[in-house]
C-alpha positions in Angstrom: -14.6 19.6 3.5 -11.0 20.0 4.9 -9.8 16.7 6.0 -6.1 16.1 5.1 -5.1 19.5 3.6 -2.0 21.2 5.0 -2.1 24.8 5.9 1.6 25.8 6.1 3.5 26.4 2.9 6.5 28.6 3.1 7.2 30.8 0.0 10.7 31.5 -0.9 12.1 34.5 -2.8 14.2 34.9 -5.8 16.1 31.9 -7.0 14.7 29.6 -4.4 11.1 30.2 -5.7 12.2 29.3 -9.3 13.9 26.0 -8.1 11.0 25.2 -5.8 8.5 25.6 -8.6 10.9 23.6 -10.9 10.8 20.6 -8.6 7.3 21.0 -7.6 7.7 21.1 -3.9 7.3 23.9 -1.3 7.1 24.2 2.4 7.1 26.6 5.2 8.4 27.6 9.4 14.1 26.9 24.0 14.5 26.8 27.1 15.2 23.7 29.2 11.8 23.5 31.0 8.8 22.4 29.0 5.3 23.4 29.7 2.8 20.8 30.8 1.3 18.7 27.9 -2.4 19.7 27.3 -4.9 17.3 28.8 -6.1 14.5 26.5 -6.9 10.9 27.1 -3.6 9.8 28.7 -3.3 6.8 26.5 -5.6 4.8 24.2 -5.3 1.2 23.3 -5.8 0.9 19.5 -5.2 -1.7 16.8 -2.4 -1.1 14.4 -2.9 -2.3 10.8 -0.9 -5.4 10.0 -0.9 -8.1 7.4 -1.6 -10.6 10.2 -3.7 -10.4 13.3 -4.0 -6.9 14.7 -1.4 -6.0 17.2 -2.5 -4.0 20.3 -0.4 -1.0 21.2 -0.7 1.8 23.7 -0.5 5.3 22.3 -0.2 8.4 24.5 0.0 12.1 23.5 3.0 13.1 21.4 5.6 14.3 23.9 6.8 17.8 24.1 10.6 17.8 23.8 12.3 19.0 27.1 14.4 21.5 25.0 11.2 23.5 24.2 9.1 25.9 26.2 5.8 26.8 24.8 4.9 30.2 26.3 1.5 30.3 24.8 -0.5 27.7 23.0 -2.2 30.4 20.9 -0.6 31.9 17.8 -1.6 34.0 14.8 -3.3 31.4 12.6 -3.4 31.3 8.8 -7.0 32.7 8.9 -6.4 35.5 11.4 -8.1 38.8 10.4 -10.3 37.1 7.7 -13.8 36.7 9.1 -15.0 34.6 6.1 -12.2 32.1 6.5 -12.7 31.9 10.3 -16.4 31.3 9.8 -15.6 28.5 7.2 -13.2 26.9 9.6 -15.8 27.0 12.4 -18.5 25.4 10.1 -16.1 22.8 8.9 -15.3 21.8 12.5 -19.1 21.4 13.1 -19.4 19.4 9.9 -16.5 17.0 10.6 -17.4 16.6 14.2 -20.8 15.3 13.2 -19.3 12.7 10.9 -17.1 11.2 13.7 -18.0 7.6 14.3 -20.5 7.3 11.4 -18.2 5.2 9.2 -18.6 7.4 6.1 -15.0 8.6 6.6 -12.0 7.4 8.5 -12.1 9.1 11.9 -8.4 9.5 11.5 -9.0 11.9 8.6 -11.8 13.6 10.5 -9.8 14.3 13.6 -6.9 15.5 11.4 -9.1 17.8 9.4 -10.5 19.3 12.7 -7.0 19.8 14.0 -6.0 21.6 10.8 -9.0 23.9 11.3 -8.0 24.7 14.8 -4.5 25.3 13.7 -5.7 27.7 11.0 -7.6 29.5 13.8 -4.5 29.7 15.9 -5.8 27.4 18.7 -2.8 25.3 19.2 -3.9 23.5 22.4 -7.1 22.2 20.7 -5.2 21.3 17.5 -2.7 19.4 19.5 -5.5 17.4 21.2 -7.1 16.5 17.9 -3.9 15.6 16.1 -3.2 13.2 19.0 -6.7 11.7 18.6 -5.9 11.1 14.9 -2.6 9.5 15.8 -4.2 7.3 18.4 -6.3 5.8 15.6 -3.6 5.1 13.1 -0.1 5.6 14.8 1.4 4.1 11.6 0.3 6.8 9.3 2.6 9.9 8.8 0.3 12.7 7.8 -1.0 13.7 11.3 2.6 13.7 12.6 3.6 16.0 9.8 0.7 18.5 10.4 1.4 18.3 14.0 4.9 19.4 13.3 3.8 22.3 11.2 1.7 23.5 14.1 4.3 23.0 16.7 6.8 25.0 14.6 4.3 27.9 14.7 4.4 27.7 18.5 8.1 27.9 18.6 8.5 24.3 19.7 11.3 23.6 17.2 12.7 20.5 18.8 9.3 18.9 19.2 8.4 19.8 15.6 11.7 18.1 14.4 10.7 15.1 16.5 7.2 14.9 14.8 8.8 15.2 11.4 11.2 12.4 12.2 8.3 10.2 13.5 6.4 10.7 10.1 9.5 9.4 8.3 9.8 6.6 10.7 6.3 5.2 10.3 6.1 5.8 6.5 9.7 5.9 5.3 8.8 5.3 1.6 6.7 8.5 1.4 9.0 11.0 -0.3 7.1 14.0 0.9 7.7 13.0 4.5 11.4 13.2 3.9 11.1 16.5 2.1 9.2 18.0 4.8 11.7 16.9 7.4 14.7 17.9 5.4 13.3 21.3 4.6 12.6 21.9 8.3 15.9 20.8 9.6 17.9 22.7 7.1 16.0 25.9 7.8 15.8 25.5 11.7 18.8 23.6 12.5 21.3 24.5 9.6 24.4 24.1 11.9 23.4 20.7 13.2 25.5 18.9 10.6 25.2 15.5 12.2 21.4 15.6 12.4 21.0 16.9 8.9 23.6 14.5 7.3 21.8 11.6 9.0 18.5 12.9 7.6 19.8 13.1 4.2 21.3 9.6 4.5 17.8 8.2 5.6 16.3 9.7 2.4 19.1 8.5 0.2 18.8 5.0 1.5 15.2 4.9 0.2 15.3 7.0 -2.9 18.9 7.2 -3.9 19.7 10.3 -6.0 16.5 12.4 -6.2 16.3 15.9 -7.7 14.0 17.3 -5.0 16.1 16.0 -2.2 19.2 17.3 -3.9 17.7 20.7 -4.4 17.2 21.0 -0.6 20.7 19.7 0.1 22.2 22.2 -2.4 20.5 25.1 -0.8 21.6 23.9 2.7 25.2 23.5 1.5 25.1 27.0 0.0 24.0 28.5 3.2 26.9 26.7 4.9 29.4 28.2 2.5 30.1 24.8 0.9 29.9 26.0 -2.6 31.8 23.2 -4.3 29.5 20.6 -2.8 26.4 22.6 -3.6 27.5 22.9 -7.2 28.0 19.1 -7.3 24.4 18.6 -5.9 22.9 21.0 -8.3 24.7 19.3 -11.2 23.3 15.9 -10.2 19.8 17.4 -9.8 20.1 18.8 -13.3 21.2 15.5 -14.7 18.1 13.8 -13.1 15.7 16.3 -14.7 15.9 15.6 -18.5 13.5 17.5 -20.7 12.9 20.3 -18.0 13.8 23.8 -18.0 17.0 23.9 -16.0 18.0 27.5 -16.7 17.5 28.4 -13.0 19.9 25.7 -11.9 22.4 26.8 -14.5 22.2 30.4 -13.2 22.6 29.2 -9.5 25.7 27.0 -10.6 27.2 30.1 -12.3 26.6 32.2 -9.3 28.2 29.7 -6.9 31.2 29.2 -9.2 31.9 33.0 -9.1 32.1 32.7 -5.3 34.8 30.0 -5.3 
């Protein structure tokens, strides 16, 4: 049963693959007038978990950034062309839908799983609706925002996807994966936006300090920007933070960058 699995994992090539495997993380992925947001319940009053009495908040659909234009809400899903996987996704949707409201599973996870299935089928509009239903149940959980961001990036809504990644970090700032997802996306999709990327790295550093996985993303971004000395420094720190691991790929990259200086 697919409840919280994520369907978009980008594979790198060459050295990037080796480093991504070394650190154990991998990830994937404008016009001024936005398309209309698909219809869902305009807002929902839901309780947010707190240590004291529940606080009531109104949660509406995640907004589409005005910098994005979504030409079509349909895209080539991960299961496109595979009749077996398409059938499995449709069966999973039926199964998860039947469990909603029964109390066996948190409806947040069920809606999120249904949204993932629709995303794998390339149905962006329906996936968007179900991610929003998930968010309405637990606005303070980050997973649905992150999965929503994955889907939005497939639709070409880059700015809205970045907003969703940022929201995941905002609601669960101590979840490392939220920061890694956000940093990977920003450095790949907005590499020249130094202010935004620097702020995102600062957000992560404030929580986790020097972290090998964060530094690996930073080093790759710095390399792409031609800042070889800074990239070397980041790799050296990442290596220092990885005792007992095979760091030959890092050594090779440091040597390659040193040759460029």
